[in-house]
C-alpha positions in Angstrom: 29.5 249.7 -5.7 29.9 251.0 -2.2 27.1 253.7 -2.0 29.1 256.0 0.3 30.3 253.2 2.6 33.9 252.2 3.1 34.7 248.6 2.2 35.3 247.7 5.9 31.6 248.6 6.6 32.3 251.8 8.4 30.7 255.1 7.3 32.5 258.4 7.8 30.8 260.0 10.8 30.1 263.6 11.4 33.3 265.7 11.5 34.6 267.6 14.5 32.3 270.5 15.3 29.6 269.3 13.0 26.0 270.1 14.1 24.0 267.1 15.3 20.6 268.3 16.4 18.5 270.0 19.1 17.9 269.2 22.8 14.2 268.2 23.2 14.0 266.5 26.6 16.0 265.3 29.5 17.2 265.6 33.1 20.5 266.1 34.9 20.5 262.5 36.3 19.4 260.8 33.1 21.0 263.1 30.5 19.4 265.0 27.7 17.7 263.8 24.5 19.0 265.4 21.3 16.8 265.0 18.2 19.1 264.6 15.3 18.9 266.8 12.3 17.4 265.2 9.2 20.8 265.0 7.5 22.5 263.2 10.4 22.2 259.5 10.4 21.9 257.5 13.6 24.5 255.1 12.1 27.1 257.9 12.1 26.8 258.8 15.9 28.4 256.3 18.2 28.0 255.7 21.9 31.1 257.2 23.7 31.5 260.1 21.3 32.1 263.5 22.9 29.5 266.2 22.2 29.2 269.9 23.1 25.8 271.6 23.7 25.5 275.4 23.5 22.9 276.6 26.0 21.8 280.2 26.6 24.5 280.9 29.2 26.7 277.8 29.3 28.5 275.4 27.0 28.2 271.8 28.1 30.6 269.0 27.4 29.1 265.5 27.4 29.2 262.0 26.1 26.7 260.1 24.0 25.2 257.3 26.1 22.5 255.9 23.8 21.3 256.1 20.2 17.6 255.5 19.4 14.9 255.8 16.8 11.6 257.6 17.2 8.5 258.6 15.3 5.9 261.3 15.5 3.1 258.8 14.7 2.8 255.7 16.9 1.2 253.8 14.0 4.4 253.9 12.0 6.0 250.9 13.7 2.8 248.8 13.3 2.3 249.6 9.7 5.5 251.0 8.1 5.1 252.8 4.7 6.4 251.5 1.5 9.8 253.0 1.2 11.0 251.4 -2.0 11.1 254.8 -3.6 14.1 256.6 -2.1 12.3 260.0 -2.3 9.5 258.8 0.0 12.1 257.4 2.4 14.0 260.7 2.4 10.8 262.7 3.0 9.8 260.5 6.0 13.3 260.4 7.5 13.8 263.3 9.8 10.2 264.3 9.9 7.8 261.5 10.7 10.7 259.1 11.6 13.8 260.5 13.3 16.9 259.5 15.2 17.9 260.8 18.6 20.8 260.4 21.0 21.1 260.6 24.8 23.9 262.8 26.0 25.1 263.0 29.6 26.4 266.6 30.1 29.3 266.1 32.5 31.0 269.5 32.4 30.3 273.2 31.9 33.0 274.6 29.6 34.7 278.0 29.8 33.0 280.4 27.4 36.4 281.4 25.9 38.5 278.4 24.8 42.2 278.9 25.4 41.7 280.9 28.6 44.2 279.1 30.9 42.5 280.5 34.0 39.1 279.1 33.2 38.7 275.4 33.7 35.7 273.1 33.0 33.5 272.5 36.1 31.0 269.8 37.0 27.6 270.3 35.4 24.9 271.0 38.0 22.3 271.9 35.5 21.3 271.0 31.9 21.0 273.0 28.7 17.5 274.4 27.9 15.1 273.1 25.2 16.3 273.6 21.6 19.9 274.1 22.5 22.2 273.2 19.6 24.4 270.0 20.0 27.5 269.4 17.9 30.4 267.0 17.8 33.2 268.1 20.2 36.0 269.9 18.5 39.7 269.3 19.1 39.8 272.5 21.1 36.9 271.2 23.3 38.7 267.9 24.0 41.9 269.8 24.8 40.1 272.2 27.2 39.0 269.2 29.2 41.9 266.8 29.0 44.8 269.2 28.1 47.2 269.2 25.2 50.2 266.9 24.9 53.2 268.6 26.7 55.5 267.9 29.6 52.6 267.8 32.1 50.1 266.0 29.9 50.9 262.8 28.1 48.9 261.2 25.3 47.1 258.0 26.2 45.0 257.5 23.1 42.1 258.7 21.1 38.4 258.9 22.1 36.2 256.3 20.4 35.4 257.2 16.8 37.4 260.5 17.1 40.8 261.6 15.9 41.5 264.0 18.9 44.3 263.3 21.3 43.2 262.3 24.8 45.8 263.4 27.3 46.2 262.7 31.0 47.6 265.1 33.7 49.6 262.9 36.1 49.7 265.6 38.8 45.9 265.7 38.8 45.6 261.9 38.7 47.7 261.4 41.8 46.1 264.2 43.9 44.6 262.7 47.0 41.2 263.9 48.1 40.8 264.3 51.8 37.5 265.6 53.1 
């Protein structure tokens, strides 16, 4: 019996655009901490995965840099409860014990995807507390890296994602002077 696991040991992770959790802490230089929703397992979110965070005024595009476990009670790690009963484990998971991810928000996305004049810009701020984080959608990745065409060529897929990652050769060979 596989209990929801694939035979190769991999579990199906959250789908494109799936909600992950809420921003609870962080800084621009260190990234933001996202406390995962109770129904999202830390095993399903991988380092290197692209994430979007909807702030009050901006939408941020970032990458997961760390995955961690936390608890609301410091005694939990010194005397863990008996979790032989799956119901008890489920009640504690997401409330007393929870997972979190660190996300480095690199870009501020255009508010309207598909607007060819609006381009992502470097993030100079972070989303506020309780902003909703979700897996980046195919449209989000395309807004950052472009869609496969004459100008953009496909170089592969992001880790653990099915989206096409494209490279703009004209932008790559531009020389910065100044």
